[in-house]
N, CA and C atoms as an extended XYZ file, in Angstrom:
354
Properties=species:S:1:pos:R:3:atomname:S:1:resname:S:1:resid:I:1 pbc="F F F"
N         5.567       -8.744        4.314 N   MET     1
C         4.551       -7.758        4.075 CA  MET     1
C         5.123       -6.381        4.033 C   MET     1
N         4.863       -5.685        2.920 N   ARG     2
C         5.371       -4.321        2.732 CA  ARG     2
C         4.239       -3.355        2.512 C   ARG     2
N         4.206       -2.259        3.262 N   TYR     3
C         3.269       -1.205        3.006 CA  TYR     3
C         3.881       -0.336        1.936 C   TYR     3
N         3.007        0.134        0.992 N   ALA     4
C         3.637        0.833       -0.164 CA  ALA     4
C         2.659        1.778       -0.825 C   ALA     4
N         3.165        2.690       -1.601 N   LEU     5
C         2.470        3.445       -2.617 CA  LEU     5
C         2.825        2.836       -3.936 C   LEU     5
N         1.925        2.274       -4.742 N   LEU     6
C         2.240        1.728       -5.952 CA  LEU     6
C         2.405        2.844       -6.972 C   LEU     6
N         3.489        2.872       -7.683 N   ARG     7
C         3.790        3.911       -8.620 CA  ARG     7
C         3.503        3.551      -10.064 C   ARG     7
N         3.709        2.347      -10.419 N   SER     8
C         3.384        1.909      -11.813 CA  SER     8
C         3.291        0.421      -11.847 C   SER     8
N         2.589       -0.070      -12.908 N   ILE     9
C         2.517       -1.483      -13.123 CA  ILE     9
C         2.724       -1.744      -14.638 C   ILE     9
N         3.560       -2.754      -14.942 N   ASP    10
C         3.831       -3.094      -16.283 CA  ASP    10
C         3.197       -4.498      -16.505 C   ASP    10
N         2.034       -4.466      -17.211 N   THR    11
C         1.213       -5.701      -17.324 CA  THR    11
C         1.896       -6.708      -18.282 C   THR    11
N         2.729       -6.181      -19.255 N   ARG    12
C         3.444       -7.157      -20.140 CA  ARG    12
C         4.503       -7.899      -19.370 C   ARG    12
N         5.225       -7.218      -18.511 N   ARG    13
C         6.319       -7.856      -17.765 CA  ARG    13
C         5.799       -8.429      -16.452 C   ARG    13
N         4.508       -8.181      -16.116 N   ARG    14
C         3.904       -8.610      -14.826 CA  ARG    14
C         4.813       -8.104      -13.659 C   ARG    14
N         5.033       -6.784      -13.666 N   SER    15
C         5.846       -6.211      -12.602 CA  SER    15
C         5.177       -5.004      -12.031 C   SER    15
N         5.541       -4.629      -10.858 N   LEU    16
C         5.022       -3.378      -10.247 CA  LEU    16
C         6.148       -2.651       -9.589 C   LEU    16
N         6.048       -1.288       -9.626 N   THR    17
C         7.071       -0.453       -9.006 CA  THR    17
C         6.373        0.213       -7.863 C   THR    17
N         7.090        0.243       -6.666 N   PHE    18
C         6.445        0.783       -5.492 CA  PHE    18
C         7.475        1.547       -4.664 C   PHE    18
N         6.895        2.484       -3.864 N   ASP    19
C         7.624        3.282       -2.890 CA  ASP    19
C         7.265        2.704       -1.517 C   ASP    19
N         8.216        2.075       -0.862 N   GLN    20
C         7.881        1.436        0.399 CA  GLN    20
C         7.773        2.427        1.535 C   GLN    20
N         6.764        2.206        2.443 N   LEU    21
C         6.480        3.031        3.553 CA  LEU    21
C         6.817        2.280        4.845 C   LEU    21
N         7.114        2.998        5.883 N   GLN    22
C         7.136        2.478        7.235 CA  GLN    22
C         5.772        2.706        7.877 C   GLN    22
N         5.030        1.660        8.295 N   TRP    23
C         3.660        1.828        8.752 CA  TRP    23
C         3.600        1.430       10.229 C   TRP    23
N         2.890        2.184       11.011 N   PHE    24
C         2.752        1.891       12.410 CA  PHE    24
C         1.281        1.874       12.825 C   PHE    24
N         0.991        1.055       13.833 N   TRP    25
C        -0.394        0.959       14.390 CA  TRP    25
C        -0.327        1.260       15.876 C   TRP    25
N        -1.457        1.814       16.367 N   GLY    26
C        -1.691        1.980       17.811 CA  GLY    26
C        -0.580        2.741       18.511 C   GLY    26
N        -0.043        2.177       19.635 N   ALA    27
C         0.928        2.896       20.452 CA  ALA    27
C         2.203        3.130       19.652 C   ALA    27
N         2.539        2.255       18.752 N   ALA    28
C         3.735        2.457       17.923 CA  ALA    28
C         3.538        3.640       17.001 C   ALA    28
N         2.316        3.834       16.492 N   ALA    29
C         1.984        4.982       15.633 CA  ALA    29
C         2.186        6.261       16.389 C   ALA    29
N         1.662        6.304       17.629 N   HIS    30
C         1.795        7.449       18.521 CA  HIS    30
C         3.244        7.801       18.735 C   HIS    30
N         4.090        6.810       19.122 N   ARG    31
C         5.534        7.056       19.360 CA  ARG    31
C         6.224        7.567       18.160 C   ARG    31
N         5.933        6.984       16.995 N   ALA    32
C         6.582        7.430       15.729 CA  ALA    32
C         6.192        8.864       15.394 C   ALA    32
N         4.943        9.241       15.677 N   CYS    33
C         4.535       10.623       15.419 CA  CYS    33
C         5.290       11.592       16.329 C   CYS    33
N         5.456       11.225       17.595 N   VAL    34
C         6.207       12.065       18.578 CA  VAL    34
C         7.618       12.177       18.044 C   VAL    34
N         8.292       11.079       17.673 N   GLU    35
C         9.639       11.098       17.148 CA  GLU    35
C         9.764       11.988       15.955 C   GLU    35
N         8.758       12.053       15.117 N   ASP    36
C         8.811       12.855       13.866 CA  ASP    36
C         8.338       14.276       14.027 C   ASP    36
N         7.920       14.598       15.297 N   GLY    37
C         7.437       15.957       15.541 CA  GLY    37
C         6.051       16.271       14.979 C   GLY    37
N         5.281       15.239       14.729 N   GLU    38
C         3.937       15.437       14.187 CA  GLU    38
C         2.992       15.950       15.266 C   GLU    38
N         2.014       16.809       14.855 N   THR    39
C         0.975       17.270       15.787 CA  THR    39
C        -0.026       16.125       16.005 C   THR    39
N        -0.333       15.824       17.247 N   ILE    40
C        -1.219       14.674       17.501 CA  ILE    40
C        -2.621       15.270       17.955 C   ILE    40
N        -3.627       14.926       17.152 N   GLY    41
C        -4.943       15.416       17.433 CA  GLY    41
C        -5.856       14.319       17.976 C   GLY    41
N        -7.120       14.537       17.819 N   ASP    42
C        -8.137       13.557       18.298 CA  ASP    42
C        -8.717       12.674       17.181 C   ASP    42
N        -7.928       12.455       16.165 N   PHE    43
C        -8.385       11.646       15.065 CA  PHE    43
C        -7.443       10.463       14.863 C   PHE    43
N        -7.672        9.681       13.851 N   GLU    44
C        -6.951        8.386       13.613 CA  GLU    44
C        -5.464        8.607       13.404 C   GLU    44
N        -5.117        9.584       12.620 N   TRP    45
C        -3.716        9.853       12.262 CA  TRP    45
C        -2.930       10.027       13.566 C   TRP    45
N        -1.897        9.331       13.780 N   CYS    46
C        -1.036        9.356       14.899 CA  CYS    46
C        -1.593        8.601       16.163 C   CYS    46
N        -2.834        8.299       16.215 N   ASN    47
C        -3.439        7.590       17.333 CA  ASN    47
C        -3.732        6.146       16.937 C   ASN    47
N        -4.270        5.917       15.775 N   ASP    48
C        -4.530        4.566       15.281 CA  ASP    48
C        -3.492        4.072       14.266 C   ASP    48
N        -3.087        4.930       13.402 N   TYR    49
C        -2.114        4.533       12.379 CA  TYR    49
C        -1.238        5.736       12.013 C   TYR    49
N        -0.053        5.479       11.501 N   TYR    50
C         0.870        6.512       11.022 CA  TYR    50
C         1.784        5.832       10.061 C   TYR    50
N         2.251        6.572        9.054 N   TYR    51
C         3.312        6.082        8.136 CA  TYR    51
C         4.363        7.096        7.943 C   TYR    51
N         5.483        6.677        7.649 N   ARG    52
C         6.585        7.654        7.246 CA  ARG    52
C         7.202        7.161        5.926 C   ARG    52
N         7.739        8.047        5.242 N   ASN    53
C         8.407        7.752        3.954 CA  ASN    53
C         9.670        8.593        3.819 C   ASN    53
N        10.703        8.148        4.518 N   HIS    54
C        11.935        8.952        4.479 CA  HIS    54
C        12.767        8.720        3.202 C   HIS    54
N        12.409        7.676        2.429 N   SER    55
C        13.183        7.352        1.263 CA  SER    55
C        12.257        7.347        0.081 C   SER    55
N        12.676        7.903       -0.988 N   ARG    56
C        11.825        7.963       -2.233 CA  ARG    56
C        12.406        6.902       -3.211 C   ARG    56
N        13.221        5.971       -2.695 N   TYR    57
C        13.761        4.864       -3.548 CA  TYR    57
C        12.621        4.006       -3.999 C   TYR    57
N        12.565        3.747       -5.302 N   LEU    58
C        11.494        2.890       -5.862 CA  LEU    58
C        12.080        1.516       -6.123 C   LEU    58
N        11.261        0.572       -5.844 N   ARG    59
C        11.603       -0.841       -6.033 CA  ARG    59
C        10.650       -1.427       -7.034 C   ARG    59
N        11.150       -2.398       -7.869 N   THR    60
C        10.405       -3.038       -8.881 CA  THR    60
C        10.467       -4.556       -8.668 C   THR    60
N         9.350       -5.204       -8.632 N   ILE    61
C         9.299       -6.656       -8.502 CA  ILE    61
C         8.290       -7.258       -9.426 C   ILE    61
N         8.432       -8.569       -9.685 N   ARG    62
C         7.512       -9.291      -10.557 CA  ARG    62
C         6.295       -9.655       -9.708 C   ARG    62
N         5.213       -9.926      -10.429 N   VAL    63
C         3.974      -10.331       -9.827 CA  VAL    63
C         3.706      -11.779      -10.307 C   VAL    63
N         3.457      -12.690       -9.419 N   THR    64
C         3.153      -14.043       -9.842 CA  THR    64
C         1.812      -14.148      -10.611 C   THR    64
N         1.673      -15.124      -11.475 N   ARG    65
C         0.448      -15.275      -12.275 CA  ARG    65
C        -0.815      -15.527      -11.349 C   ARG    65
N        -0.557      -16.169      -10.250 N   ASP    66
C        -1.712      -16.440       -9.388 CA  ASP    66
C        -1.797      -15.571       -8.144 C   ASP    66
N        -1.154      -14.392       -8.254 N   ALA    67
C        -1.172      -13.412       -7.182 CA  ALA    67
C        -2.639      -13.012       -6.847 C   ALA    67
N        -2.890      -12.856       -5.578 N   SER    68
C        -4.193      -12.329       -5.087 CA  SER    68
C        -4.133      -10.836       -5.128 C   SER    68
N        -4.949      -10.156       -5.953 N   LEU    69
C        -4.940       -8.692       -6.091 CA  LEU    69
C        -6.323       -8.216       -5.674 C   LEU    69
N        -6.393       -7.377       -4.679 N   THR    70
C        -7.707       -6.901       -4.160 CA  THR    70
C        -7.729       -5.376       -3.885 C   THR    70
N        -8.889       -4.829       -4.073 N   TYR    71
C        -9.097       -3.363       -4.024 CA  TYR    71
C       -10.325       -3.118       -3.213 C   TYR    71
N       -10.348       -1.982       -2.539 N   LEU    72
C       -11.562       -1.549       -1.746 CA  LEU    72
C       -12.295       -0.420       -2.487 C   LEU    72
N       -13.338       -0.769       -3.194 N   PRO    73
C       -14.012        0.267       -3.970 CA  PRO    73
C       -14.622        1.303       -3.076 C   PRO    73
N       -14.639        2.573       -3.490 N   PRO    74
C       -15.158        3.659       -2.608 CA  PRO    74
C       -16.634        3.433       -2.203 C   PRO    74
N       -17.401        2.658       -3.013 N   SER    75
C       -18.795        2.480       -2.639 CA  SER    75
C       -18.965        1.447       -1.553 C   SER    75
N       -17.950        0.658       -1.241 N   ASP    76
C       -18.028       -0.386       -0.169 CA  ASP    76
C       -16.594       -0.722        0.229 C   ASP    76
N       -16.058        0.052        1.231 N   THR    77
C       -14.704       -0.259        1.675 CA  THR    77
C       -14.614       -1.354        2.650 C   THR    77
N       -15.732       -2.090        2.832 N   THR    78
C       -15.704       -3.248        3.778 CA  THR    78
C       -15.538       -4.583        3.004 C   THR    78
N       -15.731       -4.539        1.699 N   THR    79
C       -15.656       -5.713        0.893 CA  THR    79
C       -14.644       -5.588       -0.243 C   THR    79
N       -13.544       -6.404       -0.055 N   ALA    80
C       -12.482       -6.347       -1.063 CA  ALA    80
C       -12.940       -6.926       -2.366 C   ALA    80
N       -12.569       -6.302       -3.472 N   GLN    81
C       -12.955       -6.770       -4.831 CA  GLN    81
C       -11.714       -7.344       -5.473 C   GLN    81
N       -11.841       -8.537       -6.024 N   LYS    82
C       -10.713       -9.129       -6.775 CA  LYS    82
C       -10.444       -8.454       -8.088 C   LYS    82
N        -9.152       -8.363       -8.431 N   LEU    83
C        -8.801       -7.682       -9.660 CA  LEU    83
C        -7.864       -8.470      -10.501 C   LEU    83
N        -7.818       -8.147      -11.742 N   THR    84
C        -6.703       -8.639      -12.654 CA  THR    84
C        -5.597       -7.584      -12.570 C   THR    84
N        -4.409       -7.927      -13.065 N   LEU    85
C        -3.334       -7.044      -13.015 CA  LEU    85
C        -3.601       -5.798      -13.891 C   LEU    85
N        -4.323       -5.971      -15.012 N   ALA    86
C        -4.661       -4.850      -15.845 CA  ALA    86
C        -5.643       -3.909      -15.114 C   ALA    86
N        -6.601       -4.457      -14.367 N   GLN    87
C        -7.508       -3.588      -13.593 CA  GLN    87
C        -6.747       -2.826      -12.509 C   GLN    87
N        -5.856       -3.492      -11.780 N   LEU    88
C        -5.016       -2.844      -10.805 CA  LEU    88
C        -4.238       -1.731      -11.406 C   LEU    88
N        -3.675       -1.967      -12.575 N   SER    89
C        -2.847       -0.978      -13.281 CA  SER    89
C        -3.721        0.301      -13.596 C   SER    89
N        -4.931        0.098      -13.944 N   ARG    90
C        -5.836        1.286      -14.236 CA  ARG    90
C        -6.141        2.041      -12.932 C   ARG    90
N        -6.363        1.338      -11.859 N   ILE    91
C        -6.658        1.968      -10.564 CA  ILE    91
C        -5.446        2.781      -10.125 C   ILE    91
N        -4.248        2.195      -10.209 N   VAL    92
C        -3.029        2.856       -9.797 CA  VAL    92
C        -2.765        4.065      -10.675 C   VAL    92
N        -2.996        3.981      -11.955 N   SER    93
C        -2.808        5.117      -12.831 CA  SER    93
C        -3.760        6.272      -12.503 C   SER    93
N        -4.962        5.926      -12.090 N   SER    94
C        -5.958        7.013      -11.871 CA  SER    94
C        -5.834        7.599      -10.502 C   SER    94
N        -5.349        6.885       -9.484 N   ARG    95
C        -5.164        7.384       -8.132 CA  ARG    95
C        -4.008        6.795       -7.431 C   ARG    95
N        -2.794        7.345       -7.749 N   PRO    96
C        -1.552        6.751       -7.190 CA  PRO    96
C        -1.384        6.975       -5.696 C   PRO    96
N        -2.246        7.738       -5.013 N   SER    97
C        -1.977        8.012       -3.592 CA  SER    97
C        -2.619        6.917       -2.687 C   SER    97
N        -3.248        5.918       -3.217 N   ARG    98
C        -3.770        4.886       -2.326 CA  ARG    98
C        -2.672        4.085       -1.683 C   ARG    98
N        -2.895        3.507       -0.528 N   TYR    99
C        -1.945        2.648        0.188 CA  TYR    99
C        -2.206        1.245       -0.085 C   TYR    99
N        -1.188        0.439       -0.184 N   TRP   100
C        -1.241       -0.934       -0.507 CA  TRP   100
C        -0.350       -1.736        0.399 C   TRP   100
N        -0.702       -3.047        0.558 N   VAL   101
C         0.120       -4.006        1.256 CA  VAL   101
C         0.520       -5.054        0.277 C   VAL   101
N         1.838       -5.295        0.142 N   ILE   102
C         2.369       -6.272       -0.796 CA  ILE   102
C         2.959       -7.402       -0.012 C   ILE   102
N         2.576       -8.615       -0.335 N   THR   103
C         3.171       -9.816        0.252 CA  THR   103
C         4.137      -10.397       -0.735 C   THR   103
N         5.361      -10.541       -0.309 N   ILE   104
C         6.409      -10.993       -1.235 CA  ILE   104
C         6.975      -12.364       -0.758 C   ILE   104
N         7.116      -13.258       -1.712 N   ARG   105
C         7.690      -14.565       -1.450 CA  ARG   105
C         8.681      -14.856       -2.561 C   ARG   105
N         9.893      -15.259       -2.211 N   ASP   106
C        10.897      -15.563       -3.147 CA  ASP   106
C        11.131      -14.452       -4.173 C   ASP   106
N        11.082      -13.209       -3.682 N   GLY   107
C        11.340      -12.015       -4.513 CA  GLY   107
C        10.219      -11.604       -5.429 C   GLY   107
N         9.015      -12.265       -5.304 N   LYS   108
C         7.921      -11.897       -6.220 CA  LYS   108
C         6.623      -11.559       -5.382 C   LYS   108
N         5.838      -10.655       -5.880 N   ALA   109
C         4.575      -10.315       -5.226 CA  ALA   109
C         3.581      -11.474       -5.406 C   ALA   109
N         3.117      -11.977       -4.288 N   VAL   110
C         2.097      -13.078       -4.358 CA  VAL   110
C         0.692      -12.541       -3.949 C   VAL   110
N         0.718      -11.329       -3.345 N   ALA   111
C        -0.561      -10.702       -2.984 CA  ALA   111
C        -0.355       -9.207       -2.957 C   ALA   111
N        -1.362       -8.459       -3.380 N   VAL   112
C        -1.388       -7.020       -3.296 CA  VAL   112
C        -2.789       -6.676       -2.890 C   VAL   112
N        -2.923       -6.006       -1.754 N   ARG   113
C        -4.287       -5.569       -1.305 CA  ARG   113
C        -4.221       -4.175       -0.891 C   ARG   113
N        -5.351       -3.452       -1.106 N   GLN   114
C        -5.413       -1.987       -0.722 CA  GLN   114
C        -5.560       -1.995        0.775 C   GLN   114
N        -4.814       -1.041        1.442 N   GLN   115
C        -4.913       -0.769        2.849 CA  GLN   115
C        -6.002        0.262        3.171 C   GLN   115
N        -6.992       -0.122        3.961 N   TYR   116
C        -7.981        0.886        4.297 CA  TYR   116
C        -7.419        1.891        5.272 C   TYR   116
N        -7.750        3.142        5.071 N   VAL   117
C        -7.469        4.166        6.005 CA  VAL   117
C        -8.721        5.055        6.115 C   VAL   117
N        -9.077        5.479        7.275 N   PRO   118
C       -10.346        6.315        7.440 CA  PRO   118
C       -10.249        7.660        6.776 C   PRO   118
């Protein structure tokens, strides 16, 4: 499982390019924030979750034909909506700052889901 910012999707080649993040939850998020010198307030950032991106290296992988692709629409972030690769490509093109979780098996993406953040 890789946390990532999706940068582009090539629907013809069935591939996606992503910037991998280090993602932390709970106490690990708090420790990572302290290590990175982040200001810790009374909200979710650094208390519930935190990510760092020390490398801007982009990775490209293939997406399997039967990959599970899901998105959290702004109107209902509690119910994941299934997508085609073309629909995912349009979402990534319109808002590249969303966070995603990619499940990789045998070097290919078998699942891509949007990561909810408050």
